[in-house]
FIMI-87637 format. One record per residue (C-alpha): x, y, z. Coordinates in steps of 0.25 Angstrom, whole numbers, plus 5000, padded with zeros to 4 digits. Layout:
N
XYZ;...
END
This chain:
638
537246215214;538146335212;538046355195;536546345197;536546445208;537546515199;536746505187;535546555195;536246675200;536546705187;535246675181;534546775193;535446885188;535246855172;533846845177;533846975185;534547045174;533647005165;532347045173;533047195174;533247185159;531747145158;531347265168;532247365159;531647315146;530247345152;530547465159;531347525145;529947465138;528947545147;529747675149;529947655133;528447645131;528147765142;528947845134;528347805121;526847815127;527247955131;527647985117;526447945111;525548015120;526448155118;526348135103;524848105105;524348205113;523648345109;524648455108;523648575115;524148695113;525048735127;524648875133;525448965140;525049095137;525949175146;525949305139;524349325136;523349305148;521949265142;521349295155;520949425151;520549395138;518849405136;518649295127;519449195136;518749235148;517549195141;517949035141;517848915148;519048865155;519048755144;518948855134;520048955140;521048825138;520848815122;520748975121;522248975129;522748865118;522148955107;522849065112;524249015115;524248935102;523849075094;524849145102;526049045098;525449045084;525148875084;524548815072;523948735079;523148745093;522848625099;521548655108;520948575120;519548575113;518948505101;517748635100;518248705087;517248795087;517448855101;519148835097;518848945086;518149025096;519249025107;520049055094;519249175093;519249205107;520949205107;520749305098;519949405102;520749395114;522049415108;521849525098;523549515099;523349385091;523449445077;524149345069;522749265070;521449295066;520649175071;520549095060;520948955062;520548805063;520148705073;520248555071;519648465082;520448325085;520048215095;521248125102;520648025110;519648075119;520148205118;519748325109;520548445105;520648535093;521748605085;521648745081;522448785068;522348955068;522949035056;523949135058;523949265049;525449285052;526649195054;527549205066;528649315059;527349405054;526649385067;527749445074;528149555065;526749595066;526649595081;527749685081;526849785074;525749755081;526649785094;527249905089;526049985086;525249935098;526250005105;526050135099;524550125103;524750095116;525650205119;524650315114;523550235121;523150325134;523950245145;523150265157;521850305151;520650235155;520150115147;519150205138;520250285133;521050185130;520050105122;519850245116;521150255111;521250125105;519850135098;520450265093;521750195089;521350075081;520250165072;521250275071;522250175066;521450065058;520750065046;519349975043;519749885032;519149755030;520349715020;521449745029;522549635033;522649575046;521249635049;520849545060;522149585069;522749695078;523849705065;522949765057;522549885066;523749915072;524849905061;523949895047;522950005053;521749925046;520749825051;519349765052;518549755064;519349635070;520749715071;519949845075;519549755088;520549685089;521549805090;520649875100;520749745110;522149735107;522449875111;521449895122;522049765128;523449815128;522949945135;522249865147;520849895141;519949765141;519449745126;519049615118;518649575104;517249565101;516449495089;515449505082;514449575071;514149715068;513449795057;513449945054;512250035056;511850045042;512149915040;511449765044;512549685042;513149635051;514649595051;515749525060;516449635068;517349655079;517449755091;517849765106;517349755120;518149845130;518049865143;518150015150;518150045164;516949945170;516249935156;516249845143;516249935131;516249895116;517249955106;517149935091;518349995085;518149965071;516650035071;517450165077;518250155064;517550275055;518250185044;517550055047;516250145047;516550215034;516750345040;517950385036;517650535040;517150505053;518150495065;518250385075;516950315080;516650325095;515350255095;515950115097;517050145109;516550095121;515150065116;513949985124;513449855118;512149935116;512750015105;513649925099;512649825097;511749895088;512849855078;513649765084;513449615088;514549535095;514749385094;513949285103;515249225108;515849275121;514849355130;515149505130;515149595142;514049695142;514349815138;513349925141;514050045147;514150185140;515250255150;516450245140;515750265127;516650365120;515250435119;514850415132;516350485137;516250595128;514950675131;514450625117;513250535122;511950585126;510850495133;509750605130;509650725120;509850835126;509850955115;510751065123;511850965126;511950895113;512051025107;512951095118;513650965115;513951005099;514251145103;515151075112;515951015100;515951135091;516651215103;517851115105;517751105089;517450955088;517350895075;516150835081;515250785091;514450655093;513150625100;512850485105;511450455110;511250345118;510050305111;509350305099;508150385106;509150485111;509550505097;508650515089;508050615099;509350715097;509550665082;508650755075;508950895084;510250875084;510450865067;509350975065;509751075076;510651045086;512051035075;511551145067;511551245080;512851185085;513351215070;513051365071;513651365085;514951315078;514851425066;514651545078;515751505086;516851475076;516251575067;515951505055;515051555043;514751395040;514751275048;515151135042;514351015051;513950875049;513150765058;513150625058;512050535065;512350385070;510850305071;511350185078;512350255086;511550355092;512550465088;512550595081;514050665076;514050805071;515250845064;515751005063;516551105055;516951195063;518451215069;518651365062;519951315058;519551205050;518251285044;519251395041;520251325033;519051245025;518351375021;519751425016;520051325010;518751315003;518851454998;520351424994;520051314984;518751394979;519451514976;520651474971;519851434958;519251554949;518251534938;518151614926;516851624920;516551644904;515151674902;514551794894;513251774903;513451884914;512451834923;512951684922;514351734923;514051824936;513051714943;514151604939;515251694948;514351724957;513951584960;515551544959;516151634967;515151594979;516051444979;517251544981;517651554967;518451644959;517451694948;517751794934;516751814923;517251834909;516752004906;517552014892;517251894884;518451954874;519451904886;519251784891;520551744893;521051874900;520151854908;520451684908;522051724911;521551844920;520651764930;521551634930;520351544933;520251404936;518951374930;518151444917;516751444916;516451454900;515251494893;515451434878;514551544871;515251684873;515551814867;516651824856;517151684858;516451574864;516751484876;517851374869;518551464862;518851534878;519051384883;520051354870;520751494874;520851444889;521351304887;522451364878;523251414890;522251334903;521851214908;520851284916;519451214917;518251274908;516751244911;515951284900;514451354903;513551354891;512051354887;512651274873;512651134880;512651064869;513550934868;514251014856;514751114866;515051024877;515850954869;516651084861;516651144877;517551024882;518351014869;518751144869;519151124885;518151154891;518151064907;516451044907;515251114902;514051174911;512751194903;511951334903;511151374913;511851304925;511551294939;512651354946;512951244956;513151154946;514351254941;514751254954;514951094955;515551104940;516551214944;517051154956;517051024950;517951074938;518751144948;519051024957;519350934945;520451054939;521051094953;520751024967;521150884959;522350944951;521750944937;520850854933;521450734940;520850634949;522050574955;523050624965;524450584964;525650584973;526950524973;526150394966;524850394975;523650414968;522450474974;521050474965;520250584969;518950514965;518850374971;519950414984;520850314980;522250314982;523250234975;524750204976;525450114965;524650014964;523850004977;522550084980;521650134991;520350194995;520350315005;519250385013;518750505010;519550585021;520750505017;520650525002;520550685006;521650695015;522550625004;521950714993;522450845000;523650785004;524050734989;523550874983;524350954993;525650844990;526950914997;526151005006;525750985022;524150975022;523851015036;522850945045;521951065046;521851055030;521750875029;520550915038;519951045032;520050945018;519250825025;518350935031;517850975017;517550855013;516550835025;517450755033;517350785048;518750755054;519550795065;521250775066;521050655070;520250595059;521250675050;522350595056;521650445054;521350475040;522750515037;523250395045;522150315037;522650375023;524050365027;523850205029;523150185016;524250265008;525350185014;524450055011;524750094996;526350105000;526150265000;526850265015;526950405019;526250485008;525550565018;526650635029;526250715042;526950845045;526850835059;525950945065;525350995050;524750885043;525150795032;525950815017;526050715006;527650745000;527950784987;
END
């Protein structure tokens, strides 16, 4: 019995031990199975983009605020993924079209995301009962390049902000940014990075997307509400609608539209015009004549006009009042303004004002200008824009500039002396009298035995030579002159057969005018000959300095193997500077030269044109070709 009991006790012990072991094994199997299940589920769960937007708050963004709560979640996932530079962004959405739209909304709200232009791919997936998508954005730059560009953007942005009105009203900040972007940017479709802020702030050239995003970016940093608007636009002279971008701003208690691109005269191909202010704080009534926003988001009504540039500056007229408008013209003259602008409220008022302003009032104001500044002649022009209901008048009246212009004209003209070798005294005297009216110094030969004595004594810059003369003919005297001088010689003769024309050219003549001739034709020939011979450095059509070439025929400037086209103003500035290489050219002298070419510019416009010219030369690797002499002007050093 004892043995049995003992065995039973042992069996109980073994049994208990075995029971415990079973429990342990089962426990181990259960634990392992749980871990395996969790690992499996973890490996197979959807890795949605984790959102941790600590440094930005989309709650203040216009496009974000327009979304449903569900779409806001996806918006935040896209935003976080793009900020992190992720190549795959997992989204709680299976609507590819909506995802792409939200992607664009993110970029519309965040112009600082310059490394992404909105291109990408969305793929829809199904996992069990759950649908989701993966967005694959395209990035323009790698992380290293992105960081480098960001530093450049930050440096320039800080400079811009430092120059902004610190305690100014919203309108002052909007105008400041509007002018900054226009003055520092050239519209160029082929510009690099042209969809983002880098193109404007660093490169200085962009398209509408760059203009609008930079305007938004800077205004947001000045604590002014501004958002990005997309749509289509058409120029007044064209019916074609093209994709376009501009801005919506808040000023005071109202909303306004701002189109910085259309404020740039370079975009409007009016390179001789100052900044266009028709698109600074504009109402939808005016803007929608040429612009049409996309129907992707509700936009607020923009009906206010209080902050419009023309209203604020007293250039907006709701009725036509002759005395008021004429007084404004005279006021602009008294203040020596280069232009005065009249903006009318609607087509009816504009139509009523246009004819009397341009036919009567502007002439009366010009007479007032002449009397006020004691000018014998007055130069002015005007421009009217039907669709904008606007009339602009440009004055050339400042006495210092105008006198400088007249002095320069006389200096250039009287430096040229013309010798007439013509035995018909009636013709000789008539020619002499006519050319003297153009400020040329003229002498005609009286002693045909001593033509060379007259030539040597008078030392002319041009000779008008008849062929048939007493004693020796014109071919003889042309040959004699050619022995000692390269002075241009233009033959005047009724003997205009081909043989005489060929002989005249072979003997050293430069041109041939047939008798009888029109005095205006002679004047044109004389001016052209003098211009080719002297103004353009002999018969050259190209100016050269330190390897840089300026083609005087087509306005193309080239350096080494690169070339670019200049605007009329840029061309004139570079021409004057190159013709005076090694000498300082004052700002006044440059403005005078531009005025002479009918380019109405002020000091600010000159600065803008010089800046753009420098930028184009720098693109050709001609860096610091034009140097500033502070307080004086500019110089191309030899």
